[in-house]
N, C-alpha and C positions, 0 to 999 in steps of 0.2 A: 504494500500500500504506500502510495506517495503522500508525503506530508503527514501531519498529525492526525490521529484518530483516537477514538475512545470506544469502549465496549459498554453498552447499556443493556441491562438485563432485568428479568423478573421471573418469578415462579408462580404457579397456581396449583391448588390442591383442594379437592372437595369430595366428601363422602358420597355424594349423590343420594340415591334412595335405598342404598344398601345398609344392612345392619352393622357392618364393620368397614373401617377404612383399611384397604389392603394395598393401595397405591402409595408409593413414596417418590420423592423428587429432591434433588440437591443441585445447587450451583455453587461451586467452590473456586475461589481464587487461589492460585498457588501460594503456599506459605512464604516463599522467598523470591519468586520471580514475577515481577509485574507484567501484566498482560497475558498471562497463561491461565486458562480457565477450563474446567471440566463441568459438563452438565449431564445428569443421569436421571432417567425415568425408569421406575420398576413397577410393574403391575403384578401383584402377588395373587396366587390362586391356591385353594386347598383348605376347605373347612373353615370353621369360625376363626381360628387363630393361625392356621398354617400359612395362609397367603401373606399375612403381615410379617410373619417370621421370615418368609422367603424374601420379600422385598427389603426387609431390614438388612438381611445378609448381603444383598446386592449393594445397597448404599454404603454399608460399613466397609465392605471389601474395596469398593471404588475409592472411598476416602483414604483408606490406609495406603493403597498402592500409589495413588496420586501424590500423596505427601512425600513419597520417596522418589518421585519422578523428577529428572533434571532435564528441562528443555534444552535442545541443542546437543545433548550428549546421548540421552537414551532414545530408543526407537519408539515413536509415538504409536504406531500401529500395533507394535508388540505389547505396549502397555494396555491398550484396550482389549487385546486378545487375552492377556493374563487376567485382567479384571473379570472378563466374561467366564473364563474357565475356572478361576478360583471361586467366583461366586457360585457357579454351577456345582462345584464340589461341596461348598459350604451348605447350599440348599439341600443337597443329597444327604449330608450328615445330619442336618436338622430333622429330616424325616425319620432318622433312627431314634430320636428322642420325643417324637410326637405320634399321635394316632392318626394324624392327617397325612396327606401326600402333598407337601408344599412344592409349589412351582412358581416361577416368576419369569416375566419378560425382562428385557433390558433394551434401552435405547440411550446411547451415550455419545457425546461429542467432546472432542478435545481441541481447543484453540491454542496455538503456540504464539509467542510474542512476535514472530515474523509473519503472522497472518495465515500460516498453513493450518488446515483443519482436517481432523480425522474423525470418522464416525464408525460405530459398530452397533448392530442390533440383533436380537434374537426374539422371535415371537411376533406379536402384532402391535407392539408399541412402535411408533414411527419417528423418523427424523425428516423434516422438510427443509430444503435450502432454497431461499428466495433471494432475488435481487429486486429490491423495492417490492412491487406486488406480483412479480412474475416468478412462477415456480421453475427452478432450474433442475432440481433433482429431488427425489424422495426415495426412501427405503421401500422395499417390497416385502409385505408380510410373509411370515412363515405360517401360513394358514391353509386350510383345505380350499377355501373359496379363491384365494390368490393363485393356488395351483391351477384351478379351473380357468381363471382369467388368463394365466400364462399360456394355457393350452388352447385358448380361443373359444372355450365352451361357455364362458360367462363374460358379460361386460362389467366394468367397475360398478355401474349403477345396479346391475342385477346382484352382484356380489354383496353389496351393502345391505340388501334386504333378504338375502338367502337365509333359510332357517338354520343352516350350519355355519353361519358367518363367524361364530366365536370358536370354532374348532381349530386348534393349533396342530401343526405337524412338527413343531420344534419349539423348545423354550428351555429355560434353566431348571434343573432338578430332575430331568427324565433319566432313564437308564442309559441312553446313548448320549454321546457328546453333542452339544447343541450346534445347530447350524448358525453361522454368523454371516450376516450381510454387512458389507462395508461400503463406505463412501470416502473418497479423498478429494479435498478441495485444495489445490496447490496454493492458491492465494485468494483470501477473502478481500473484498473491495468495499469502499464506502457505499452504503445503501444495501449491503447484504444482511440477511437475517437467517438465523437457525431456529427451528422450533422442534423440540422433542416432546412427544405427548403420548398418552395411553389411548386405547380405543374408546374409553369413556368420553374423550373429547373429540377426536377426529371423526368419529362415527356421525356426528351431527353437522359436519361442514364439508363443503367441497374445497379443493385446494385453492380455487380462485377466491372463495370467501376468506379463507385463512390468510392468503396473501394480502388481500385488501385491508383487512383489519390490522395486521402487523405493520403494514406500510403507512397506515394513516394515523396510528396512535403510538405514544411512547409505550415501551414494553410493559410497564406496570398497568397502564390503563388497558392495553390490549389483552393482557392476561385476565384482568377483572371482567372485561366485556365478554371474552370467550367463555369463561366459566359461567357467567350469568346467562348467556344465550344458549349454551349447551343444556343448562338446567331447565330453561324455558322450553326448549325443543324436546327434551326427554319426557315431558308431561307426566312426571311422577314415576317414571320407570327407569331412571338414570343409573348408570354404573358409577363406581368410583372414577374420578378423573384426576389427571395430573399433567402439568406442562412446564416447560422451561423455555424461555425466549432469550436470545442474545442478538443484538443488532449492532452493526458497525456504523458509527456516526463520525462526522468530521469533528475535529478538535477545535472548538471556537476559541478566539483570543481570550485569554484570561481564565479558561476553564481548566479543570484538573487533567492530569496526564493519563495515559493509557491505564485502564484497570480500575480507576477510582470511581467510575460511574456505577459500580455494582452495589447498589443499596441493599439488595436482599441476600448478598453472599456472606458466607462465613470465611474470614481470612485470619490465619494465625500470625502472630508477630514474628518478625525475623529473629534469628538467634543472636544473642549478645556476644 
């Protein structure tokens, strides 16, 4: 990216109309490197408490491994792979201590200080990459209906209302190693945005709608609007939902440096 820029971000989380909250989401600024950020959405599944335990393991694993990551030295794609595989193992171990069968999706993006971005996902939580309001890329779900779409047997619109739309063919915590979808964006630009979200959110919007909202509002307002509109469209039958938005903005004269625009982030102090 030429010239100064900053990262503006927000998260959203709602229980929907379910009895328990099994989604989890984090946005973390790197503890020592300004401008390095990770966002993770995890949609847990499995009984009354199993799903929450699964998504908790995903978030915990991501935070621990990200803290040890050194931008410019370590392999970014390998970090996301390790987060996914270690979280998968931890979810499987959780199953040994519970009566449920915990599983979780993952959708994670990593932004480096040089503007390079890496993404990984497993299950049907998604990552959207926009330039202003235009969709450039998105992850493809590991689901039964997405398989039919890929084979040309269903359209995206038909898949959205299919009775087996929520059937996954891969996620974390299953006996087999999870499938991993990847995105690599060599260079983010001013006006670009990333959205990671669970199916409790994206199910109620087209990609065009999501792009228009994210482009027209600051991330915090966009997050609040999307949660409100998803709840409205769910009409009392909504799933848990979670989202994380990051937008690349120009650095205005007198404004803070890269990384300081993250009001909802957790950031640890640098070592003394």
